[in-house]
C-alpha positions, -999 to 999 in steps of 0.1 A, spaced: -481 780 -844 -462 756 -831 -452 750 -795 -421 734 -780 -423 703 -762 -400 699 -729 -390 664 -725 -399 650 -689 -366 643 -675 -371 630 -642 -340 614 -641 -313 630 -623 -281 640 -646 -257 619 -625 -281 588 -632 -278 592 -672 -240 601 -670 -226 582 -642 -191 591 -655 -197 628 -640 -197 615 -605 -159 600 -609 -148 633 -626 -165 653 -597 -146 632 -574 -113 637 -588 -119 675 -589 -128 676 -551 -98 655 -543 -75 677 -564 -91 708 -547 -88 694 -513 -47 681 -518 -45 718 -533 -57 738 -501 -39 713 -477 -5 718 -495 -13 757 -494 -20 759 -459 10 739 -452 33 758 -471 22 789 -456 24 773 -420 57 756 -421 72 748 -387 105 767 -375 137 748 -383 155 732 -353 193 726 -356 205 695 -342 240 689 -335 260 661 -340 267 637 -305 300 642 -292 325 611 -293 
């Protein structure tokens, strides 16, 4: 019977694939902007009418 050998991966995943850090950062940035815009749209300030100055 043959046993499966598990490779000894002592390095973290981000060390082997540094581009994942950049992808993760962009996804986090997109999520933050989406949340910020969603909150801003839900809580818009009330509109104040400004009349033109008299001449």
